[in-house]
C-alpha positions, 0 to 999 in steps of 0.5 A: 119478759120472763128470764130463765132460772139463773142456776139449775141443777140438771144431774140425775134427771133434774132440770125441770125449772129451766124446761118449764121456763122454756115451755112457757116462752115457747108457748107464746113465742110470737109475743116473746119475740116482740118483747125481745125486739123491744128490749134490744131496741130500748137498750140500743136505740141511741147507737149510731147504726140504729139512729141512721135508720130510726132517727128520733123515734120514741121506742117507749111510746110504741106498742110492740106490734107497731114497733116490729112493723116499723123496725122491719120496714125502716131498717134494711137487711144487712150482711156482715160486710155492711156492719164490718166498718162499724166493728173495725172502728170499735176495734181501732178504739177511736170512737167514744160514742156507742156505734152498735150497742150500748153495752161496752164491747171489750171482746171480739170473736173470730168466726170460723170463716165458713160464711165468706171464706175468711174469718171475721170479727163479731162483737162478744159481750157478757150476754154472749156468755150468759146465753151460752150458759143458758142453752147448755143448761137447757140442753143438759136438762133435756139430755138427762131425761133420756140419759141421766148421768151420775152426779160428780162424774167426769166428762172427756171434753176435747176443747181448745182455746186459741191464742188471743191478741189485741186490736189497735184499740186494745180489745181482746180478740179470739174465738167465741169458744176461747172467750167462753172457756175463760169465762165464769159461766164455764165454771158455773155450767160444770157446777150446775150440771154436776159433771166436770171436765177432766182437763185443767185450764192449762190443757184447754188454753195451751194453744197447741192442739197436738199437746192438748189432745194428748193430755185430754186423752191421757186424763180421759183414760186416767179417769176412764171409769168416771167418764159419763160422756164424751164431747167437743164442739164439733164431731171433727174434733172427736174423730181427729182425737181418736185418730191421734190416739191410734198412733199415741196409745202406747206412749199414753199407757207408758205415761199412766203406768209411770205417772209421768209425761212423755218429754217429746210430746208435752213441752209446756211446763205449766201443762206438764205440772197441772197434768202431773198434779192431777195424776199424783193426787189419786191413789196409784192404780198399777193395773190401769195401764196394763188393762188399757194396753190389753184393750188397745191391742185387741182393738187394733186388730179390729181396726178400733171398732167400738173404741169408745165403749171399750175404753170408757165403759160408763159413757152414756153418749157422745155429744157434739155438733153433727149437722151440716159440714159435720155429717161426713164424720158421722160414719167414723164416729159410729165406727168408734162408738161401736154403733151402739153408743148414742150420738147426740147432736149438740145445739144450733148456733153461730158466732153471732147468736145461739138459735135453737136447742135439741129437745129430742136427744134420742133422735139420730143426728140425721133427724135432729131438729132445733127448737128456737129459743125466742128470748136469745135474739129477734129472728126473721125468716126469709122464705126461699123457693127452689127455682124452676129449670127455666129460671136457673140463670135468673136466680142468685143461687139455688133459691129465689127469695121472698120478703122476711116473715117473723117467727110467728108466721113461718110454715111447716115444710118451707125453706128459710134463710135466718135473719138475726137482730141481736143484743150484741149489735147486729141488726137484721143481719143475714146469717146465710143458713138455710133451714126447713121448719119441720114442726113446732114445740108449743109455739116456737118452730123446730128447725132442720138445718139444710145447708149454707146459703152461699154457693160453693161450686160455680163455673158459669150457669151451674149452681151447687151448694155445700149440700150438693157437694156432700151428696155427690161425694157420698155417691162416690164413697158408696163405690169406694166403701166396697173396697173397705177403703175409708174417706178421711176428708174432702174438699173442692175447688172450681177451676176457672182459670183454664179455657174450660172450667171444671170442678176439682174434688180432693180426697184423702183416703186411708187404705189401698184401692185400685185406680179403676175403682177411683175412676168409677168414683170420679164418674159417679160424683160427676153424674151426681151433680143434678143442678140443671145448669151443671148438667146442661153445661157438661152435656155441651162441654162448656164445663169440663170433666170433673177431676178427682185428686187423691192427696197423700196422708196428712194433707188435711192436717196441714190445712188444719195447721194453717187454720190454727197458725192463723188464730183459729182453735181446733174446737172451732175448725171446719174443713172448708168444703170449697177452697179458693185460698191460694196457699191452701190450693198449693198445699192440695196440689203439691200433695196430690199423688193421683188424678182422675178425670170423669168420662161420664158425659163422653 
């Protein structure tokens, strides 16, 4: 199987080597997929998990088509719960024989917890870092075709490592981003792309996202004329950073002017030393602080519209994951970008595996698709069909399933759930993501991310996904936005411990608005859930009126703080769109300052 180029410079529109490689493997994606599966099975056929299903089958004696058929017929579909006992045994260090992969597992990644509402362990190996480097290099090559960056430029990266800990068996546990930022591949990526992050490792790995964010912003402004683009793993992190900047800009200006660091804001000695060392290594620029200060005073008067191009005039684009649960932050990101600076959606992956690359960076995030990289994992696609109204009580959620098909047999316009077989020890593992095939690049499918598979809101026969919730909230915000009030963030909860269950939606808003407007928003959201089971249940009053709770400013920051305190990293954080955690529900309910109940079905 053809390997990608080991190193590729992509600055100034170069990067043709890795794009040519991708075009070649995409052209014969079906063949490459079978070779990828063979390679995974040859490497791992002796591990305990696979021997349970494949026995003593001689992998090397089978042709690739036969092997593919045999594998998918003998090895069952799995969820993370099926693999979790094996991972726990590895974490406990009590096993000497390989359980999931022949490659030694010394590191475990913590997932964000989106799939099942809790964080889970996922094996992380050298292969994980290598594929991350490969997709970052490939994506940078495509971006440079449309938005070439200056060689040797700086990147304002809002990136954060979480605290790591050891398992009983001595394995290191942390987020996948934490492992990657500490890897050799992270350094290689910067060398390859000829663009370097502003912040030193002491800032990235501090473990305190407030102090790290302050230093990211300070150094980003210190190098403001050199910043080529602004990035973070998720759009949320960028929005959160600039919201912090609105409150911190005066302190940052003072620190740049005096070449110091505010003692009350930055308490870690190593972080202070590393940042001050960078600041003092350049010739003093006494006008820089005054220039930034003047710009900020002007921006404040217009509610910080166009903050990014005003403060970083040479920035070519903003780059992060902007699909799925990140879409609600696009409006605010466009506010900060002044509607002119391009927003480029980053690539499609999960803690388990990278999946696809954005080869059309000129498209707005709402229209982005991802071309599957057929060498990273073996992918299967389970066809999903919307149920008929008469069948709503029979489906496990909003979809009816069919038998999985290989990558080479997917159809344009069809919805699928992705199933992964990885080099890191996951076999036919259901990812829970719903995607639509929008077309093909050469012979590999281009995927449009639709939503998470798991139901968010259900009381009895109603079935609403994250996408359904998002649509409902967007309808309510249309009314809210007429009052020039901003929705900061939102989440939901299915209240089922009362006699008549109902949906509760929590909003944190910025600005003042009349209660009558919020009541209209509540009604509109209730009407916007169009799931047949929900509508029937509301009309029969077997589901109670939707409840809109307005929480005080800073409530969602408390949810973020809880996530960080439990081992998460800001660069991995996604606001949970449906909350069942009792501690978080307590935060939301204690912080609720207004409640509205829908009368849409009265």
